[in-house]
Backbone of each chain as nested JSON, in Angstrom:
{
  "chains": [
    {"id": "A", "residues": [
      {"number": 1, "name": "ARG", "atoms": {"N": [-41.87, 27.463, -8.282], "CA": [-40.604, 26.715, -8.226], "C": [-39.508, 27.67, -7.768]}},
      {"number": 2, "name": "LYS", "atoms": {"N": [-38.499, 27.042, -7.129], "CA": [-37.404, 27.881, -6.599], "C": [-36.687, 28.541, -7.769]}},
      {"number": 3, "name": "SER", "atoms": {"N": [-36.473, 29.871, -7.653], "CA": [-35.782, 30.547, -8.745], "C": [-34.346, 30.027, -8.83]}},
      {"number": 4, "name": "THR", "atoms": {"N": [-33.892, 29.758, -10.04], "CA": [-32.532, 29.218, -10.164], "C": [-31.519, 30.343, -10.277]}},
      {"number": 5, "name": "LEU", "atoms": {"N": [-31.957, 31.61, -10.165], "CA": [-31.02, 32.714, -10.33], "C": [-30.212, 32.892, -9.047]}},
      {"number": 6, "name": "ASN", "atoms": {"N": [-28.924, 33.18, -9.216], "CA": [-28.012, 33.283, -8.081], "C": [-27.704, 34.759, -7.793]}},
      {"number": 7, "name": "PRO", "atoms": {"N": [-28.197, 35.287, -6.652], "CA": [-27.973, 36.711, -6.372], "C": [-26.496, 37.041, -6.171]}},
      {"number": 8, "name": "ASN", "atoms": {"N": [-25.664, 36.021, -5.953], "CA": [-24.231, 36.289, -5.755], "C": [-23.44, 36.161, -7.043]}},
      {"number": 9, "name": "ALA", "atoms": {"N": [-24.145, 36.042, -8.161], "CA": [-23.418, 35.953, -9.432], "C": [-22.561, 37.205, -9.585]}},
      {"number": 10, "name": "ASN", "atoms": {"N": [-21.34, 37.046, -10.13], "CA": [-20.518, 38.256, -10.236], "C": [-20.993, 39.111, -11.402]}},
      {"number": 11, "name": "GLU", "atoms": {"N": [-20.798, 40.401, -11.233], "CA": [-21.342, 41.383, -12.148], "C": [-20.714, 41.216, -13.526]}},
      {"number": 12, "name": "PHE", "atoms": {"N": [-21.508, 41.369, -14.561], "CA": [-21.015, 41.292, -15.937], "C": [-20.388, 42.619, -16.327]}},
      {"number": 13, "name": "LYS", "atoms": {"N": [-19.178, 42.553, -16.925], "CA": [-18.515, 43.786, -17.364], "C": [-18.522, 43.793, -18.9]}},
      {"number": 14, "name": "PRO", "atoms": {"N": [-19.316, 44.658, -19.52], "CA": [-19.24, 44.688, -20.987], "C": [-17.856, 45.13, -21.437]}},
      {"number": 15, "name": "ARG", "atoms": {"N": [-17.246, 44.38, -22.38], "CA": [-15.882, 44.709, -22.834], "C": [-15.886, 46.087, -23.463]}},
      {"number": 16, "name": "PHE", "atoms": {"N": [-16.728, 46.263, -24.518], "CA": [-16.863, 47.609, -25.091], "C": [-17.987, 48.293, -24.318]}},
      {"number": 17, "name": "ASN", "atoms": {"N": [-18.094, 49.62, -24.413], "CA": [-19.172, 50.273, -23.663], "C": [-20.47, 49.993, -24.412]}},
      {"number": 18, "name": "ALA", "atoms": {"N": [-21.166, 48.959, -24.0], "CA": [-22.364, 48.494, -24.726], "C": [-23.455, 49.549, -24.584]}},
      {"number": 19, "name": "GLN", "atoms": {"N": [-23.387, 50.555, -25.41], "CA": [-24.411, 51.613, -25.322], "C": [-25.755, 51.04, -25.75]}},
      {"number": 20, "name": "PRO", "atoms": {"N": [-26.81, 51.311, -24.959], "CA": [-28.113, 50.83, -25.404], "C": [-28.494, 51.527, -26.715]}},
      {"number": 21, "name": "LYS", "atoms": {"N": [-29.135, 50.774, -27.596], "CA": [-29.414, 51.346, -28.93], "C": [-30.382, 52.505, -28.811]}}
    ]},
    {"id": "B", "residues": [
      {"number": 1, "name": "PRO", "atoms": {"N": [-25.166, 45.304, -35.192], "CA": [-24.469, 44.035, -35.445], "C": [-25.479, 42.938, -35.79]}},
      {"number": 2, "name": "GLU", "atoms": {"N": [-25.016, 41.93, -36.563], "CA": [-25.932, 40.861, -36.991], "C": [-26.369, 40.062, -35.755]}},
      {"number": 3, "name": "PRO", "atoms": {"N": [-27.592, 39.477, -35.817], "CA": [-28.069, 38.747, -34.637], "C": [-27.166, 37.551, -34.345]}},
      {"number": 4, "name": "LEU", "atoms": {"N": [-26.999, 37.279, -33.061], "CA": [-26.146, 36.171, -32.617], "C": [-26.851, 34.845, -32.914]}},
      {"number": 5, "name": "THR", "atoms": {"N": [-26.157, 33.919, -33.585], "CA": [-26.804, 32.632, -33.89], "C": [-26.138, 31.525, -33.065]}},
      {"number": 6, "name": "ALA", "atoms": {"N": [-26.858, 30.408, -32.953], "CA": [-26.328, 29.269, -32.183], "C": [-25.02, 28.777, -32.799]}},
      {"number": 7, "name": "SER", "atoms": {"N": [-24.937, 28.852, -34.139], "CA": [-23.705, 28.342, -34.765], "C": [-22.542, 29.274, -34.447]}},
      {"number": 8, "name": "MET", "atoms": {"N": [-22.827, 30.595, -34.405], "CA": [-21.747, 31.54, -34.036], "C": [-21.266, 31.216, -32.637]}},
      {"number": 9, "name": "LEU", "atoms": {"N": [-22.241, 30.978, -31.756], "CA": [-21.872, 30.685, -30.363], "C": [-21.045, 29.408, -30.308]}},
      {"number": 10, "name": "ALA", "atoms": {"N": [-21.524, 28.382, -31.015], "CA": [-20.844, 27.077, -30.943], "C": [-19.393, 27.206, -31.405]}},
      {"number": 11, "name": "ALA", "atoms": {"N": [-19.153, 28.184, -32.301], "CA": [-17.789, 28.35, -32.828], "C": [-16.865, 28.998, -31.791]}},
      {"number": 12, "name": "ALA", "atoms": {"N": [-17.471, 29.69, -30.822], "CA": [-16.647, 30.429, -29.852], "C": [-16.282, 29.512, -28.681]}},
      {"number": 13, "name": "PRO", "atoms": {"N": [-15.125, 29.744, -28.054], "CA": [-14.8, 28.991, -26.846], "C": [-15.793, 29.334, -25.737]}},
      {"number": 14, "name": "LEU", "atoms": {"N": [-15.952, 28.442, -24.786], "CA": [-17.014, 28.571, -23.775], "C": [-16.968, 29.933, -23.077]}},
      {"number": 15, "name": "MET", "atoms": {"N": [-15.795, 30.358, -22.635], "CA": [-15.733, 31.632, -21.9], "C": [-16.2, 32.777, -22.791]}},
      {"number": 16, "name": "ASP", "atoms": {"N": [-15.823, 32.746, -24.067], "CA": [-16.238, 33.841, -24.953], "C": [-17.745, 33.78, -25.189]}},
      {"number": 17, "name": "GLN", "atoms": {"N": [-18.319, 32.574, -25.137], "CA": [-19.761, 32.458, -25.387], "C": [-20.521, 33.279, -24.356]}},
      {"number": 18, "name": "LYS", "atoms": {"N": [-20.103, 33.192, -23.11], "CA": [-20.806, 33.952, -22.061], "C": [-20.607, 35.453, -22.278]}},
      {"number": 19, "name": "GLN", "atoms": {"N": [-19.385, 35.825, -22.684], "CA": [-19.132, 37.259, -22.931], "C": [-19.965, 37.737, -24.105]}},
      {"number": 20, "name": "LEU", "atoms": {"N": [-20.041, 36.915, -25.158], "CA": [-20.828, 37.296, -26.342], "C": [-22.291, 37.513, -25.967]}},
      {"number": 21, "name": "LEU", "atoms": {"N": [-22.828, 36.509, -25.24], "CA": [-24.245, 36.596, -24.84], "C": [-24.438, 37.801, -23.934]}},
      {"number": 22, "name": "GLY", "atoms": {"N": [-23.489, 38.0, -23.02], "CA": [-23.602, 39.12, -22.083], "C": [-23.667, 40.439, -22.798]}},
      {"number": 23, "name": "GLU", "atoms": {"N": [-22.833, 40.58, -23.847], "CA": [-22.796, 41.862, -24.542], "C": [-24.048, 42.117, -25.363]}},
      {"number": 24, "name": "ARG", "atoms": {"N": [-24.776, 41.011, -25.675], "CA": [-26.067, 41.226, -26.36], "C": [-27.157, 41.52, -25.347]}},
      {"number": 25, "name": "LEU", "atoms": {"N": [-27.083, 40.812, -24.217], "CA": [-28.143, 40.98, -23.205], "C": [-28.019, 42.324, -22.502]}},
      {"number": 26, "name": "TYR", "atoms": {"N": [-26.772, 42.751, -22.249], "CA": [-26.533, 43.942, -21.436], "C": [-27.331, 45.159, -21.91]}},
      {"number": 27, "name": "PRO", "atoms": {"N": [-27.253, 45.533, -23.204], "CA": [-28.006, 46.724, -23.624], "C": [-29.513, 46.563, -23.418]}},
      {"number": 28, "name": "MET", "atoms": {"N": [-30.016, 45.33, -23.633], "CA": [-31.47, 45.111, -23.48], "C": [-31.845, 45.268, -22.007]}},
      {"number": 29, "name": "ILE", "atoms": {"N": [-31.001, 44.74, -21.108], "CA": [-31.284, 44.833, -19.665], "C": [-31.057, 46.269, -19.198]}},
      {"number": 30, "name": "HIS", "atoms": {"N": [-30.037, 46.917, -19.78], "CA": [-29.734, 48.312, -19.408], "C": [-30.937, 49.211, -19.687]}},
      {"number": 31, "name": "ALA", "atoms": {"N": [-31.671, 48.875, -20.778], "CA": [-32.85, 49.683, -21.119], "C": [-33.922, 49.547, -20.036]}},
      {"number": 32, "name": "LEU", "atoms": {"N": [-33.931, 48.38, -19.358], "CA": [-34.952, 48.144, -18.324], "C": [-34.479, 48.66, -16.978]}},
      {"number": 33, "name": "HIS", "atoms": {"N": [-33.227, 48.294, -16.594], "CA": [-32.707, 48.668, -15.268], "C": [-31.286, 49.176, -15.431]}},
      {"number": 34, "name": "PRO", "atoms": {"N": [-31.105, 50.46, -15.734], "CA": [-29.754, 50.973, -15.985], "C": [-28.77, 50.679, -14.857]}},
      {"number": 35, "name": "ASN", "atoms": {"N": [-29.24, 50.865, -13.584], "CA": [-28.259, 50.764, -12.508], "C": [-27.949, 49.316, -12.126]}},
      {"number": 36, "name": "LEU", "atoms": {"N": [-28.835, 48.378, -12.492], "CA": [-28.595, 46.976, -12.105], "C": [-28.203, 46.129, -13.308]}},
      {"number": 37, "name": "ALA", "atoms": {"N": [-28.014, 46.752, -14.467], "CA": [-27.798, 45.979, -15.699], "C": [-26.622, 45.004, -15.574]}},
      {"number": 38, "name": "GLY", "atoms": {"N": [-25.503, 45.448, -15.031], "CA": [-24.345, 44.56, -14.93], "C": [-24.628, 43.369, -14.034]}},
      {"number": 39, "name": "LYS", "atoms": {"N": [-25.246, 43.645, -12.896], "CA": [-25.528, 42.588, -11.925], "C": [-26.519, 41.584, -12.51]}},
      {"number": 40, "name": "ILE", "atoms": {"N": [-27.608, 42.127, -13.101], "CA": [-28.642, 41.236, -13.647], "C": [-28.074, 40.399, -14.785]}},
      {"number": 41, "name": "THR", "atoms": {"N": [-27.267, 41.046, -15.647], "CA": [-26.681, 40.296, -16.754], "C": [-25.813, 39.166, -16.205]}},
      {"number": 42, "name": "GLY", "atoms": {"N": [-25.023, 39.47, -15.159], "CA": [-24.186, 38.431, -14.553], "C": [-25.018, 37.262, -14.043]}},
      {"number": 43, "name": "MET", "atoms": {"N": [-26.164, 37.594, -13.414], "CA": [-27.034, 36.532, -12.885], "C": [-27.612, 35.7, -14.026]}},
      {"number": 44, "name": "LEU", "atoms": {"N": [-28.067, 36.374, -15.072], "CA": [-28.722, 35.637, -16.176], "C": [-27.705, 34.786, -16.929]}},
      {"number": 45, "name": "LEU", "atoms": {"N": [-26.448, 35.219, -16.958], "CA": [-25.444, 34.462, -17.724], "C": [-25.192, 33.079, -17.13]}},
      {"number": 46, "name": "GLU", "atoms": {"N": [-25.678, 32.842, -15.939], "CA": [-25.506, 31.495, -15.364], "C": [-26.524, 30.517, -15.94]}},
      {"number": 47, "name": "ILE", "atoms": {"N": [-27.506, 31.075, -16.667], "CA": [-28.491, 30.209, -17.325], "C": [-27.815, 29.589, -18.554]}},
      {"number": 48, "name": "ASP", "atoms": {"N": [-28.289, 28.383, -18.968], "CA": [-27.598, 27.744, -20.094], "C": [-27.829, 28.521, -21.396]}},
      {"number": 49, "name": "ASN", "atoms": {"N": [-26.845, 28.424, -22.271], "CA": [-26.785, 29.276, -23.467], "C": [-28.027, 29.162, -24.349]}},
      {"number": 50, "name": "SER", "atoms": {"N": [-28.607, 27.926, -24.435], "CA": [-29.761, 27.79, -25.347], "C": [-30.911, 28.676, -24.868]}},
      {"number": 51, "name": "GLU", "atoms": {"N": [-31.122, 28.709, -23.54], "CA": [-32.208, 29.554, -23.03], "C": [-31.857, 31.03, -23.223]}},
      {"number": 52, "name": "LEU", "atoms": {"N": [-30.556, 31.349, -23.077], "CA": [-30.145, 32.75, -23.27], "C": [-30.386, 33.17, -24.713]}},
      {"number": 53, "name": "LEU", "atoms": {"N": [-30.059, 32.276, -25.652], "CA": [-30.297, 32.601, -27.067], "C": [-31.776, 32.859, -27.29]}},
      {"number": 54, "name": "HIS", "atoms": {"N": [-32.618, 32.006, -26.67], "CA": [-34.072, 32.181, -26.815], "C": [-34.485, 33.551, -26.291]}},
      {"number": 55, "name": "MET", "atoms": {"N": [-33.893, 33.941, -25.158], "CA": [-34.275, 35.231, -24.555], "C": [-33.858, 36.403, -25.446]}},
      {"number": 56, "name": "LEU", "atoms": {"N": [-32.76, 36.212, -26.196], "CA": [-32.352, 37.296, -27.116], "C": [-33.396, 37.475, -28.214]}},
      {"number": 57, "name": "GLU", "atoms": {"N": [-34.07, 36.347, -28.55], "CA": [-35.061, 36.414, -29.633], "C": [-36.404, 36.931, -29.132]}},
      {"number": 58, "name": "SER", "atoms": {"N": [-36.736, 36.619, -27.867], "CA": [-38.087, 37.014, -27.423], "C": [-37.964, 37.914, -26.203]}},
      {"number": 59, "name": "PRO", "atoms": {"N": [-38.177, 39.228, -26.423], "CA": [-38.056, 40.206, -25.341], "C": [-38.929, 39.884, -24.129]}},
      {"number": 60, "name": "GLU", "atoms": {"N": [-40.137, 39.306, -24.38], "CA": [-41.004, 39.091, -23.208], "C": [-40.412, 38.039, -22.284]}},
      {"number": 61, "name": "SER", "atoms": {"N": [-39.74, 37.022, -22.835], "CA": [-39.143, 36.033, -21.913], "C": [-37.949, 36.674, -21.215]}},
      {"number": 62, "name": "LEU", "atoms": {"N": [-37.248, 37.58, -21.894], "CA": [-36.146, 38.298, -21.241], "C": [-36.706, 39.148, -20.104]}},
      {"number": 63, "name": "HIS", "atoms": {"N": [-37.805, 39.875, -20.379], "CA": [-38.402, 40.749, -19.349], "C": [-38.773, 39.932, -18.122]}},
      {"number": 64, "name": "SER", "atoms": {"N": [-39.411, 38.767, -18.333], "CA": [-39.852, 38.004, -17.15], "C": [-38.635, 37.489, -16.389]}},
      {"number": 65, "name": "LYS", "atoms": {"N": [-37.574, 37.127, -17.111], "CA": [-36.356, 36.664, -16.425], "C": [-35.73, 37.818, -15.638]}},
      {"number": 66, "name": "VAL", "atoms": {"N": [-35.738, 39.013, -16.234], "CA": [-35.147, 40.174, -15.556], "C": [-35.943, 40.486, -14.289]}},
      {"number": 67, "name": "ASP", "atoms": {"N": [-37.281, 40.414, -14.407], "CA": [-38.108, 40.662, -13.213], "C": [-37.787, 39.639, -12.126]}},
      {"number": 68, "name": "GLU", "atoms": {"N": [-37.585, 38.385, -12.548], "CA": [-37.259, 37.336, -11.578], "C": [-35.927, 37.67, -10.903]}},
      {"number": 69, "name": "ALA", "atoms": {"N": [-34.966, 38.13, -11.694], "CA": [-33.641, 38.458, -11.133], "C": [-33.755, 39.603, -10.129]}},
      {"number": 70, "name": "ILE", "atoms": {"N": [-34.572, 40.612, -10.457], "CA": [-34.776, 41.748, -9.536], "C": [-35.36, 41.24, -8.221]}},
      {"number": 71, "name": "ALA", "atoms": {"N": [-36.373, 40.371, -8.335], "CA": [-37.042, 39.858, -7.127], "C": [-36.045, 39.078, -6.278]}},
      {"number": 72, "name": "VAL", "atoms": {"N": [-35.222, 38.258, -6.927], "CA": [-34.24, 37.458, -6.187], "C": [-33.225, 38.383, -5.503]}},
      {"number": 73, "name": "LEU", "atoms": {"N": [-32.797, 39.428, -6.258], "CA": [-31.833, 40.379, -5.671], "C": [-32.421, 41.075, -4.453]}},
      {"number": 74, "name": "GLN", "atoms": {"N": [-33.681, 41.516, -4.595], "CA": [-34.274, 42.266, -3.479], "C": [-34.438, 41.35, -2.274]}},
      {"number": 75, "name": "ALA", "atoms": {"N": [-34.926, 40.126, -2.504], "CA": [-35.093, 39.173, -1.393], "C": [-33.736, 38.926, -0.735]}},
      {"number": 76, "name": "HIS", "atoms": {"N": [-32.694, 38.806, -1.561], "CA": [-31.338, 38.55, -1.049], "C": [-30.868, 39.737, -0.214]}},
      {"number": 77, "name": "GLN", "atoms": {"N": [-31.128, 40.954, -0.71], "CA": [-30.647, 42.144, 0.018], "C": [-31.392, 42.258, 1.344]}},
      {"number": 78, "name": "VAL", "atoms": {"N": [-32.698, 41.96, 1.315], "CA": [-33.486, 42.048, 2.553], "C": [-32.881, 41.105, 3.589]}},
      {"number": 79, "name": "LYS", "atoms": {"N": [-32.564, 39.857, 3.094], "CA": [-32.022, 38.863, 4.017], "C": [-30.708, 39.396, 4.624]}},
      {"number": 80, "name": "GLU", "atoms": {"N": [-29.876, 40.014, 3.745], "CA": [-28.575, 40.491, 4.224], "C": [-28.77, 41.586, 5.272]}},
      {"number": 81, "name": "CYS", "atoms": {"N": [-29.774, 42.463, 5.036], "CA": [-29.946, 43.595, 5.97], "C": [-30.465, 43.081, 7.304]}},
      {"number": 82, "name": "SER", "atoms": {"N": [-31.424, 42.144, 7.25], "CA": [-32.084, 41.734, 8.511], "C": [-31.103, 40.938, 9.386]}}
    ]}
  ]
}
Protein backbone atom coordinates (compact mmCIF):
# COMPACT_ATOMS: atom_id res chain seq x y z
CA ARG A 1 0.00 0.00 0.00
CA LYS A 2 1.10 3.55 -0.67
CA SER A 3 3.01 4.87 2.32
CA THR A 4 1.02 7.65 3.95
CA LEU A 5 4.18 9.34 5.24
CA ASN A 6 4.87 12.79 3.80
CA PRO A 7 8.56 13.44 3.01
CA ASN A 8 7.84 17.18 3.02
CA ALA A 9 6.60 17.18 6.59
CA ASN A 10 8.30 20.01 8.45
CA GLU A 11 10.99 19.04 10.88
CA PHE A 12 10.02 18.56 14.52
CA LYS A 13 11.82 20.88 16.95
CA PRO A 14 11.97 19.48 20.49
CA ARG A 15 11.17 22.37 22.87
CA PHE A 16 13.59 21.15 25.54
CA ASN A 17 16.76 19.39 24.40
CA ALA A 18 15.19 15.93 24.39
CA GLN A 19 18.32 14.04 25.33
CA PRO A 20 17.99 10.35 24.53
CA LYS A 21 17.86 8.38 27.77
CA PRO B 1 8.74 11.31 33.12
CA GLU B 2 5.50 9.33 33.55
CA PRO B 3 4.24 7.58 30.40
CA LEU B 4 1.97 9.69 28.21
CA THR B 5 -1.66 8.52 28.44
CA ALA B 6 -4.59 9.10 26.09
CA SER B 7 -6.38 11.05 28.81
CA MET B 8 -3.36 13.34 29.25
CA LEU B 9 -3.35 13.93 25.53
CA ALA B 10 -7.10 14.54 25.39
CA ALA B 11 -6.65 17.22 28.06
CA ALA B 12 -4.12 19.11 25.95
CA PRO B 13 -5.06 21.43 23.08
CA LEU B 14 -4.51 19.89 19.64
CA MET B 15 -1.29 21.75 18.84
CA ASP B 16 0.23 20.78 22.19
CA GLN B 17 -0.78 17.16 21.61
CA LYS B 18 1.53 16.94 18.61
CA GLN B 19 4.33 18.63 20.55
CA LEU B 20 3.81 16.27 23.49
CA LEU B 21 3.88 13.20 21.26
CA GLY B 22 6.86 14.59 19.37
CA GLU B 23 8.87 15.06 22.52
CA ARG B 24 8.24 11.45 23.49
CA LEU B 25 8.96 10.06 20.04
CA TYR B 26 12.02 12.22 19.38
CA PRO B 27 14.40 10.53 21.86
CA MET B 28 13.29 7.06 20.69
CA ILE B 29 13.85 8.02 17.02
CA HIS B 30 17.09 9.84 17.91
CA ALA B 31 18.41 6.55 19.29
CA LEU B 32 17.80 4.97 15.87
CA HIS B 33 18.71 7.83 13.50
CA PRO B 34 20.43 10.73 15.29
CA ASN B 35 20.82 12.90 12.21
CA LEU B 36 17.29 12.38 10.84
CA ALA B 37 15.43 12.33 14.17
CA GLY B 38 13.81 15.76 13.74
CA LYS B 39 12.71 15.09 10.18
CA ILE B 40 11.40 11.59 10.91
CA THR B 41 9.56 12.79 14.00
CA GLY B 42 7.94 15.54 11.92
CA MET B 43 6.82 12.98 9.34
CA LEU B 44 5.43 10.58 11.94
CA LEU B 45 3.55 13.36 13.74
CA GLU B 46 1.21 13.58 10.76
CA ILE B 47 -0.11 10.16 11.76
CA ASP B 48 -3.22 10.28 13.97
CA ASN B 49 -2.59 10.48 17.70
CA SER B 50 -4.08 7.07 18.58
CA GLU B 51 -1.57 5.30 16.35
CA LEU B 52 1.22 7.49 17.73
CA LEU B 53 0.25 6.54 21.28
CA HIS B 54 0.36 2.88 20.24
CA MET B 55 3.83 3.38 18.79
CA LEU B 56 5.03 4.87 22.09
CA GLU B 57 3.94 1.64 23.77
CA SER B 58 5.38 -0.81 21.24
CA PRO B 59 8.93 -0.11 20.04
CA GLU B 60 8.68 -2.62 17.19
CA SER B 61 5.79 -0.76 15.56
CA LEU B 62 7.77 2.47 16.03
CA HIS B 63 10.83 0.85 14.40
CA SER B 64 8.84 -0.31 11.38
CA LYS B 65 7.28 3.16 11.01
CA VAL B 66 10.73 4.77 11.26
CA ASP B 67 12.08 2.41 8.60
CA GLU B 68 9.12 3.34 6.39
CA ALA B 69 9.87 7.04 6.91
CA ILE B 70 13.55 6.51 5.98
CA ALA B 71 12.53 4.67 2.81
CA VAL B 72 10.08 7.42 1.85
CA LEU B 73 12.73 10.09 2.51
CA GLN B 74 15.34 8.30 0.43
CA ALA B 75 12.91 7.72 -2.46
CA HIS B 76 11.93 11.40 -2.24
CA GLN B 77 15.56 12.56 -2.25
CA VAL B 78 16.38 10.32 -5.22
CA LYS B 79 13.45 11.82 -7.11
CA GLU B 80 14.65 15.34 -6.27
CA CYS B 81 18.21 14.60 -7.44
CA SER B 82 17.23 12.91 -10.71
